C-alpha positions as CSV (number, residue, x, y, z in Angstrom):
1,X,-36.7,57.9,-124.6
2,X,-35.9,54.8,-122.4
3,X,-34.4,56.7,-119.5
4,X,-35.5,58.6,-116.4
5,X,-36.8,62.1,-116.9
6,X,-34.2,64.8,-116.8
7,X,-35.6,66.1,-113.5
8,X,-35.4,62.6,-111.9
9,X,-31.9,61.9,-113.2
10,X,-30.7,65.3,-112.1
11,X,-32.0,64.8,-108.6
12,X,-30.5,61.3,-108.3
13,X,-27.2,62.5,-109.7
14,X,-27.1,65.3,-107.2
15,X,-27.9,62.9,-104.3
16,X,-25.2,60.5,-105.3
17,X,-22.6,63.3,-105.6
18,X,-23.6,64.7,-102.2
19,X,-23.3,61.3,-100.6
20,X,-19.8,60.9,-102.0
21,X,-18.8,64.4,-100.9
22,X,-20.2,63.9,-97.4
23,X,-18.2,60.7,-97.0
24,X,-15.0,62.4,-98.2
25,X,-15.7,65.3,-95.9
26,X,-16.3,63.0,-92.9
27,X,-12.9,61.2,-93.5
28,X,-10.9,64.5,-93.9
29,X,-8.3,64.6,-91.0
30,X,-9.0,67.4,-88.5
31,X,-5.3,67.5,-87.4
32,X,-2.5,69.1,-89.3
33,X,0.2,67.0,-91.1
34,X,3.1,66.7,-88.6
35,X,6.6,67.9,-89.9
36,X,10.1,67.7,-88.7
37,X,11.6,70.9,-87.2
38,X,14.6,71.3,-89.6
39,X,13.3,74.5,-91.0
40,X,13.0,76.0,-87.5
41,X,16.2,74.5,-86.1
42,X,18.5,75.6,-88.8
43,X,18.4,79.3,-89.7
44,X,20.5,78.7,-92.8
45,X,17.8,76.2,-94.1
46,X,20.4,73.5,-94.6
47,X,17.8,70.8,-94.4
48,X,15.5,72.2,-97.0
49,X,15.0,72.1,-100.7
50,X,16.2,75.2,-102.5
51,X,16.9,74.2,-106.1
52,X,16.7,77.1,-108.7
53,X,16.8,79.7,-105.9
54,X,19.7,82.0,-105.1
55,X,22.7,80.3,-103.4
56,X,26.0,81.4,-101.9
57,X,29.4,79.8,-102.8
58,X,28.8,77.0,-100.4
59,X,25.5,75.9,-102.1
60,X,23.4,77.3,-99.2
61,X,20.3,79.1,-100.2
62,X,20.2,82.8,-99.4
63,X,17.8,83.6,-96.6
64,X,16.0,86.3,-98.6
65,X,15.5,83.9,-101.5
66,X,14.2,81.1,-99.4
67,X,11.9,83.5,-97.4
68,X,10.4,84.6,-100.7
69,X,9.4,81.0,-101.4
70,X,7.9,80.7,-97.9
71,X,6.1,84.0,-98.4
72,X,4.6,82.7,-101.7
73,X,3.4,79.5,-100.1
74,X,1.8,81.5,-97.3
75,X,0.2,84.1,-99.6
76,X,-1.0,81.5,-102.2
77,X,-1.5,84.0,-105.0
78,X,-0.1,83.6,-108.5
79,X,1.6,87.0,-108.2
80,X,3.5,85.9,-105.0
81,X,4.8,82.8,-106.8
82,X,6.1,84.9,-109.7
83,X,7.9,87.1,-107.2
84,X,10.0,84.3,-105.8
85,X,13.7,85.3,-106.0
86,X,15.4,82.8,-108.3
87,X,19.0,82.1,-109.4
88,X,20.3,82.6,-113.0
89,X,17.7,85.3,-113.7
90,X,19.3,86.1,-117.0
91,X,19.3,82.5,-118.3
92,X,16.3,82.0,-120.6
93,X,16.9,78.2,-120.4
94,X,17.1,78.0,-116.6
95,X,15.2,75.3,-114.7
96,X,11.9,76.6,-113.2
97,X,10.2,75.5,-110.0
98,X,7.9,72.5,-110.6
99,X,4.4,73.7,-110.0
100,X,4.3,74.8,-106.3
101,X,0.8,76.1,-106.8
102,X,-0.3,72.5,-107.5
103,X,-0.1,71.9,-103.8
104,X,-3.3,73.8,-103.2
105,X,-5.5,72.5,-106.0
106,X,-8.9,71.1,-105.0
107,X,-10.3,67.7,-106.0
108,X,-13.9,67.2,-107.0
109,X,-13.9,63.4,-106.4
110,X,-12.0,61.1,-104.1
111,X,-9.5,62.3,-101.6
112,X,-8.7,66.0,-101.4
113,X,-5.1,66.8,-102.1
114,X,-4.6,68.2,-98.6
115,X,-6.2,65.2,-96.8
116,X,-3.2,62.8,-97.0
117,X,-1.3,62.1,-93.8
118,X,2.2,60.5,-93.8
119,X,5.0,59.9,-91.3
120,X,7.4,62.8,-90.6
121,X,10.5,62.7,-92.8
122,X,13.8,62.0,-91.2
123,X,15.8,65.1,-90.1
124,X,18.9,66.2,-91.9
125,X,21.2,65.1,-89.0
126,X,19.4,61.8,-88.2
127,X,20.8,58.3,-88.2
128,X,18.1,57.3,-90.8
129,X,19.3,60.0,-93.2
130,X,22.9,58.8,-92.8
131,X,21.9,55.2,-93.6
132,X,19.9,56.4,-96.6
133,X,22.8,58.4,-97.9
134,X,25.0,55.3,-97.6
135,X,22.6,53.3,-99.7
136,X,22.6,56.1,-102.3
137,X,26.4,56.0,-102.4
138,X,26.3,52.3,-103.0
139,X,23.7,52.8,-105.7
140,X,26.0,55.2,-107.4
141,X,29.0,52.8,-107.7
142,X,27.0,49.7,-108.6
143,X,24.7,51.0,-111.4
144,X,26.5,49.0,-114.1
145,X,26.4,45.6,-112.4
146,X,23.9,43.2,-114.0
147,X,21.1,42.1,-111.6
148,X,21.7,38.5,-112.7
149,X,25.2,38.6,-111.1
150,X,24.3,40.2,-107.7
151,X,24.8,36.9,-105.9
152,X,28.4,36.5,-107.3
153,X,29.8,40.0,-107.1
154,X,32.0,40.9,-104.2
155,X,31.0,44.6,-104.3
156,X,27.3,43.7,-103.8
157,X,28.1,41.6,-100.7
158,X,30.3,44.5,-99.4
159,X,27.4,46.9,-99.9
160,X,25.0,44.6,-98.0
161,X,27.6,44.2,-95.2
162,X,28.2,47.9,-95.0
163,X,24.5,48.8,-94.8
164,X,24.0,46.2,-92.0
165,X,26.6,48.1,-89.9
166,X,24.4,51.2,-89.7
167,X,22.4,51.7,-86.5
168,X,19.3,52.2,-88.6
169,X,19.7,49.3,-91.0
170,X,16.1,48.4,-90.2
171,X,14.9,50.7,-92.9
172,X,16.2,48.4,-95.6
173,X,14.6,45.2,-97.0
174,X,16.0,42.3,-95.1
175,X,15.8,38.5,-95.2
176,X,14.0,36.3,-92.6
177,X,17.0,36.6,-90.2
178,X,16.8,40.4,-90.3
179,X,19.9,41.3,-92.4
180,X,20.5,42.9,-95.7
181,X,21.8,40.4,-98.2
182,X,22.5,40.5,-102.0
183,X,19.1,39.0,-102.5
184,X,17.3,41.9,-100.6
185,X,19.7,44.8,-101.5
186,X,18.0,47.8,-103.2
187,X,14.6,46.1,-103.0
188,X,11.4,47.6,-101.8
189,X,10.5,48.5,-98.2
190,X,7.9,51.2,-97.5
191,X,8.1,53.4,-94.4
192,X,5.6,52.2,-91.8
193,X,4.5,49.4,-94.1
194,X,7.4,47.1,-94.8
195,X,8.1,45.0,-97.9
196,X,5.0,44.1,-99.9
197,X,4.2,40.5,-100.9
198,X,6.1,39.4,-104.0
199,X,8.7,42.1,-104.1
200,X,11.5,39.8,-102.9
201,X,10.4,36.9,-105.1
202,X,12.0,36.0,-108.4
203,X,14.0,38.3,-110.7
204,X,14.8,41.8,-109.6
205,X,12.8,43.5,-112.4
206,X,9.0,43.1,-112.5
207,X,7.6,41.1,-115.4
208,X,5.6,44.2,-116.4
209,X,8.9,45.9,-117.3
210,X,10.1,42.9,-119.3
211,X,7.2,41.3,-121.2
212,X,6.1,42.7,-124.6
213,X,2.8,44.6,-124.6
214,X,0.3,45.8,-127.2
215,X,-0.6,49.4,-128.1
216,X,-3.3,49.1,-130.7
217,X,-1.7,47.2,-133.6
218,X,1.8,47.9,-132.3
219,X,3.6,45.2,-130.4
220,X,6.3,46.7,-128.1
221,X,9.3,44.7,-127.1
222,X,10.6,46.3,-123.9
223,X,14.1,46.9,-125.2
224,X,15.2,50.4,-124.3
225,X,17.9,52.8,-125.6
226,X,21.2,51.5,-124.3
227,X,22.5,54.0,-121.8
228,X,26.3,54.1,-121.6
229,X,28.2,52.7,-118.7
230,X,30.8,54.2,-116.4
231,X,32.0,57.7,-115.6
232,X,30.7,59.2,-118.8
233,X,27.2,59.1,-117.2
234,X,28.2,60.0,-113.6
235,X,27.1,63.6,-113.1
236,X,27.5,66.5,-110.5
237,X,30.7,64.9,-109.2
238,X,32.5,68.3,-108.9
239,X,31.3,71.2,-106.7
240,X,31.2,73.8,-109.5
241,X,28.8,71.8,-111.6
242,X,26.7,71.0,-108.6
243,X,26.4,74.6,-107.5
244,X,25.5,75.7,-111.0
245,X,22.7,73.2,-111.1
246,X,21.4,74.3,-107.7
247,X,21.2,77.8,-109.0
248,X,19.0,76.6,-111.9
249,X,21.4,75.7,-114.7
250,X,20.0,73.0,-117.1
251,X,22.8,71.0,-118.7
252,X,20.3,69.3,-121.0
253,X,19.0,72.6,-122.6
254,X,22.0,72.9,-124.8
255,X,21.8,69.5,-126.4
256,X,19.8,68.9,-129.6
257,X,17.6,66.1,-128.1
258,X,17.3,67.8,-124.7
259,X,19.2,65.0,-122.9
260,X,23.0,65.2,-122.1
261,X,23.0,61.5,-121.1
262,X,25.3,59.4,-123.4
263,X,23.9,56.4,-125.1
264,X,25.4,53.5,-127.1
265,X,24.0,52.1,-130.3
266,X,21.3,49.5,-130.0
267,X,18.7,48.6,-127.4
268,X,18.4,46.2,-124.5
269,X,16.2,44.9,-121.7
270,X,16.4,46.3,-118.2
271,X,19.3,44.3,-116.9
272,X,21.2,46.8,-114.6
273,X,20.3,49.5,-112.2
274,X,21.4,52.2,-114.6
275,X,18.9,50.9,-117.1
276,X,16.1,51.2,-114.5
277,X,17.3,54.7,-113.5
278,X,17.1,55.9,-117.1
279,X,13.7,54.4,-117.5
280,X,12.4,56.7,-114.8
281,X,14.2,59.7,-116.3
282,X,11.8,60.4,-119.2
283,X,8.7,58.4,-118.4
284,X,5.2,59.9,-118.0
285,X,3.2,59.4,-114.8
286,X,0.7,56.8,-116.3
287,X,3.3,54.9,-118.3
288,X,4.2,51.9,-116.1
289,X,0.6,51.1,-115.0
290,X,-0.7,51.5,-118.6
291,X,1.9,49.0,-119.9
292,X,1.0,46.6,-117.1
293,X,-2.7,46.9,-118.0
294,X,-2.1,46.0,-121.6
295,X,0.0,42.9,-120.6
296,X,-2.7,41.8,-118.2
297,X,-5.5,42.2,-120.7
298,X,-3.5,39.9,-123.0
299,X,-3.5,37.1,-120.4
300,X,-7.3,36.5,-120.8
301,X,-10.2,36.4,-118.3
302,X,-8.4,34.2,-115.8
303,X,-6.2,37.2,-114.9
304,X,-9.2,39.3,-114.1
305,X,-11.1,39.6,-110.8
306,X,-13.6,36.7,-110.9
307,X,-16.3,39.0,-109.3
308,X,-16.3,41.4,-112.3
309,X,-19.8,41.4,-113.8
310,X,-18.9,41.0,-117.5
311,X,-16.8,37.9,-117.6
312,X,-18.1,35.4,-120.1
313,X,-19.2,32.9,-117.4
314,X,-21.3,35.5,-115.7
315,X,-22.6,37.5,-118.6
316,X,-22.8,35.6,-121.9
317,X,-24.7,38.4,-123.6
318,X,-22.7,41.6,-122.7
319,X,-19.2,42.8,-122.3
320,X,-17.8,45.7,-120.3
321,X,-16.3,48.9,-121.8
322,X,-17.7,52.2,-120.4
323,X,-18.2,50.4,-117.1
324,X,-16.0,47.5,-115.9
325,X,-13.9,47.6,-119.1
326,X,-11.0,49.3,-120.7
327,X,-12.5,52.8,-120.8
328,X,-13.3,52.8,-117.1
329,X,-10.1,51.2,-115.9
330,X,-7.9,53.6,-117.9
331,X,-10.0,56.5,-116.8
332,X,-9.8,55.6,-113.1
333,X,-6.1,54.8,-113.3
334,X,-5.3,58.2,-114.9
335,X,-7.5,60.1,-112.4
336,X,-6.0,58.3,-109.4
337,X,-2.4,59.1,-110.6
338,X,-3.2,62.8,-111.0
339,X,-5.1,63.1,-107.7
340,X,-2.3,61.2,-105.9
341,X,0.3,63.5,-107.3
342,X,-1.7,66.5,-106.1
343,X,-1.5,64.9,-102.6
344,X,2.2,64.5,-102.9
345,X,2.6,68.1,-104.1
346,X,0.8,69.3,-100.9
347,X,3.2,67.3,-98.8
348,X,6.3,68.5,-100.8
349,X,5.6,72.2,-100.9
350,X,3.1,73.0,-98.1
351,X,4.6,70.7,-95.5
352,X,8.1,69.3,-95.6
353,X,10.3,71.0,-98.3
354,X,12.9,68.2,-97.7
355,X,16.3,68.6,-99.4
356,X,17.4,66.3,-102.2
357,X,20.3,63.9,-101.7
358,X,22.6,65.9,-104.0
359,X,22.2,68.8,-101.6
360,X,23.2,66.6,-98.7
361,X,26.3,65.7,-100.6
362,X,27.1,69.4,-101.0
363,X,26.7,69.9,-97.2
364,X,29.0,67.0,-96.5
365,X,31.6,68.4,-99.0
366,X,31.5,71.8,-97.4
367,X,32.0,70.3,-94.0
368,X,34.9,68.1,-95.1
369,X,36.6,71.2,-96.6
370,X,36.4,72.9,-93.2
371,X,34.2,75.7,-94.5
372,X,31.3,74.9,-92.1
373,X,30.5,72.2,-89.6
374,X,26.9,70.8,-90.2
375,X,27.4,68.0,-87.7
376,X,26.8,65.3,-90.3
377,X,28.3,61.9,-90.9
378,X,29.0,60.3,-87.5
379,X,28.5,56.9,-89.0
380,X,28.5,57.7,-92.7
381,X,32.1,59.2,-92.8
382,X,33.4,55.9,-91.5
383,X,31.6,53.7,-94.0
384,X,32.8,51.8,-97.0
385,X,30.0,53.5,-98.9
386,X,31.5,56.9,-98.4
387,X,35.0,55.7,-99.4
388,X,33.7,54.1,-102.6
389,X,31.8,57.2,-103.6
390,X,34.8,59.4,-103.1
391,X,36.9,57.1,-105.2
392,X,34.2,57.3,-107.9
393,X,34.3,61.1,-107.9
394,X,38.1,61.1,-108.2
395,X,37.8,58.7,-111.2
396,X,35.2,60.8,-113.0
397,X,37.2,64.0,-112.4
398,X,40.5,62.4,-113.2
399,X,41.9,63.7,-109.9
400,X,43.1,60.5,-108.1
401,X,44.7,62.3,-105.2
402,X,42.3,65.2,-104.7
403,X,39.8,65.4,-101.9
404,X,38.1,68.5,-103.3
405,X,34.9,66.8,-104.3
406,X,34.7,64.2,-101.5
407,X,31.2,63.6,-100.2
408,X,29.4,64.6,-103.4
409,X,26.9,62.0,-104.7
410,X,27.4,60.8,-108.3
411,X,24.1,61.4,-110.0
412,X,22.7,59.5,-113.0
413,X,21.1,62.5,-114.6
414,X,22.9,65.5,-116.0
415,X,20.4,68.0,-114.5
416,X,20.3,66.3,-111.1
417,X,17.0,66.3,-109.3
418,X,13.9,67.9,-110.5
419,X,12.9,71.3,-109.1
420,X,10.5,70.2,-106.3
421,X,11.2,68.9,-102.8
422,X,12.1,65.3,-102.1
423,X,9.5,64.1,-99.7
424,X,7.4,62.2,-100.8
425,X,8.6,61.0,-104.2
426,X,6.3,61.7,-107.1
427,X,7.1,58.5,-108.9
428,X,6.4,56.4,-105.8
429,X,3.1,58.2,-105.4
430,X,2.0,57.9,-109.1
431,X,3.0,54.2,-109.6
432,X,1.2,53.2,-106.3
433,X,-2.0,54.9,-107.4
434,X,-2.1,53.4,-110.8
435,X,-1.2,49.9,-109.6
436,X,-3.8,50.1,-106.8
437,X,-6.5,50.7,-109.4
438,X,-5.3,47.8,-111.5
439,X,-5.3,45.5,-108.4
440,X,-9.0,46.2,-108.0
441,X,-9.8,44.7,-111.4
442,X,-7.5,41.8,-111.5
443,X,-6.9,38.4,-109.9
444,X,-3.9,39.0,-107.8
445,X,-3.3,35.3,-107.1
446,X,-3.1,34.5,-110.8
447,X,0.2,32.8,-111.6
448,X,2.0,34.4,-114.5
449,X,2.7,31.9,-117.3
450,X,6.2,31.8,-118.9
451,X,8.0,34.4,-116.8
452,X,11.3,35.7,-118.1
453,X,14.5,37.2,-116.9
454,X,17.1,39.2,-119.0
455,X,20.4,37.6,-119.7
456,X,23.5,39.2,-118.3
457,X,23.9,41.6,-121.2
458,X,20.2,42.4,-121.5
459,X,20.3,41.4,-125.1
460,X,17.7,38.5,-124.7
461,X,15.0,37.3,-122.4
462,X,15.5,33.8,-120.9
463,X,12.9,31.6,-119.2
464,X,12.6,32.1,-115.4
465,X,12.5,28.7,-113.8
466,X,12.5,29.6,-110.1
467,X,9.7,30.5,-107.7
468,X,6.2,31.0,-109.0
469,X,5.4,34.6,-109.8
470,X,1.9,35.9,-109.1
471,X,0.2,38.8,-110.8
472,X,-0.3,40.7,-107.5
473,X,3.3,40.1,-106.5
474,X,4.7,41.4,-109.8
475,X,2.5,44.5,-109.5
476,X,3.9,45.1,-106.1
477,X,7.4,44.6,-107.5
478,X,6.6,47.1,-110.3
479,X,5.8,49.7,-107.6
480,X,9.1,48.9,-105.9
481,X,11.1,49.0,-109.1
482,X,9.7,52.4,-110.1
483,X,10.0,53.8,-106.6
484,X,13.6,52.7,-106.0
485,X,14.8,53.4,-109.6
486,X,14.5,57.1,-108.6
487,X,16.7,56.3,-105.6
488,X,19.2,54.6,-107.8
489,X,19.5,57.7,-110.0
490,X,20.2,59.8,-106.9
491,X,16.9,61.6,-107.0
492,X,15.4,60.4,-103.8
493,X,15.9,59.0,-100.3
494,X,14.5,55.6,-99.5
495,X,12.0,57.1,-97.1
496,X,10.6,59.3,-99.9
497,X,8.9,56.1,-101.0
498,X,6.3,56.9,-98.5
499,X,4.5,58.3,-101.5
500,X,3.3,54.7,-102.0
501,X,0.9,55.3,-99.1
502,X,-0.5,58.5,-100.6
503,X,-1.0,56.8,-104.0
504,X,-2.7,53.8,-102.5
505,X,-5.1,55.9,-100.4
506,X,-5.9,58.2,-103.2
507,X,-6.8,55.3,-105.5
508,X,-8.9,53.6,-102.9
509,X,-10.9,56.8,-102.2
510,X,-11.5,57.3,-105.9
511,X,-12.6,53.7,-106.3
512,X,-15.0,54.1,-103.4
513,X,-16.6,57.1,-105.0
514,X,-17.1,55.3,-108.3
515,X,-18.4,52.2,-106.7
516,X,-21.6,54.2,-106.0
517,X,-22.1,54.9,-109.7
518,X,-22.9,51.6,-111.4
519,X,-26.2,50.1,-112.5
520,X,-24.6,46.6,-112.6
521,X,-25.0,44.2,-109.7
522,X,-21.6,43.3,-108.4
523,X,-20.1,42.2,-105.1
524,X,-17.5,45.0,-105.0
525,X,-13.9,45.5,-105.9
526,X,-11.3,43.6,-103.9
527,X,-7.6,44.2,-103.5
528,X,-4.7,43.5,-101.2
529,X,-3.1,46.6,-99.8
530,X,0.7,47.0,-99.6
531,X,0.6,46.1,-95.9
532,X,-1.0,42.7,-96.7
533,X,-4.6,43.5,-95.7
534,X,-7.4,42.6,-98.1
535,X,-10.3,45.1,-98.6
536,X,-13.6,45.1,-100.5
537,X,-14.9,48.4,-102.0
538,X,-18.6,48.5,-102.5
539,X,-21.3,51.2,-102.7
540,X,-18.9,53.8,-101.3
541,X,-17.6,51.7,-98.4
542,X,-14.1,50.3,-97.8
543,X,-14.6,47.1,-95.9
544,X,-12.1,44.6,-94.4
545,X,-12.1,41.3,-96.3
546,X,-11.2,38.0,-94.6
């Protein structure tokens, strides 16, 4: 046998695993994750997630039901979680809480799920939350406007102008003069990081959501089911429907295909915000980075990191597969996504329990009806965003003069948000993790040949003749698209995109562990982080790169 003896191999393997574990232990924060004080300030838990629990007629969670959730999170036993007091107890098709026990799972490589640290989320009654809700209102009334017409549509300019009027307009992507414009509206900006390179360049949608890709012998043209426009797909615009969903009702459960969304015949490219929103409705966590990988592999070796050991110019005899090839890249990408999501679940359930935007809309509606004053909306209630959203609700409900549903956020999905807290967003976490792994194996400065853009109707792809698009920039844009598509659907606040930080850190920690494990000589894996700094990962170390 041409290998070390079993005893030697076992000892070396143990030493390598101990070294990785010691490094991860040394980097584990010794301070707790800071949280806002909404849960302590408000004894009615108005600022906290409560979907599927018991609610009163004003869509407030009952104290006993919410306390049963806190008790389960504190006890951390399977029996305690099964004892949580839920709404719609007799409904066999009710929505169930999304894996709160996942917050406490351990990791055997990379970053432990409880080791991530992120900024404190904005409080319910903060100026940031008001600005974020205004953006969500604008999303809800512009979902059907083609991206290619953003520069020509008056409502898009009005949205930008309206957001600029908020005291915390600094949270949005802005141009070089510091203002939101039609060219920056709804584009990426990560809390405490800013807008990553490439996100504002070129078409709104990343090339990796437009170009065809290969899955084995199957060529996939990225034309998607044509989701219908207008009020037929604006959901939870009346309070009764919203309350039923908060208590756990699933509007999709009674439809044959499990989706109450209305579609038209045919398929099209992602040309509108509603198309992007529906893309992130039924995707799986590894889908977008996997598609991107297949596109990149089709571009040839020039698109790969020149330091990889098995490029033809450096290894004319061998090629990569189990290491530095498709098997390792997909393995690391999948692991990073799952581990990053565990970190997000720790933050969601064990730390913040932030309410979803649809719940904020309910609070505002109750306040406007005079049932209870939550002290919300000092800026928001005087904004054009609020007025336009109220008009949209009246149109959907065919009640042109009624104010009964004012303040509610029109949602793109029949079921509303998933049954886990908002902060941080799972999609933002997963896509950042997968893309960060991809960056480590590719040439981020590679210029994409023959970029495309959908036509106005999304029926065809046309040549993009504007600014040069780089591989790294389009990967960053992919992260922004997936992150903010969930905002566009009404699922998340912009600041929930802080999951990008968790995903990036989880991927880097995993890559550092695996960089210890190779026989090949290589200079390390390099990538540019979302904040613009370049790093090199080699032999377990993460080093700054000039």
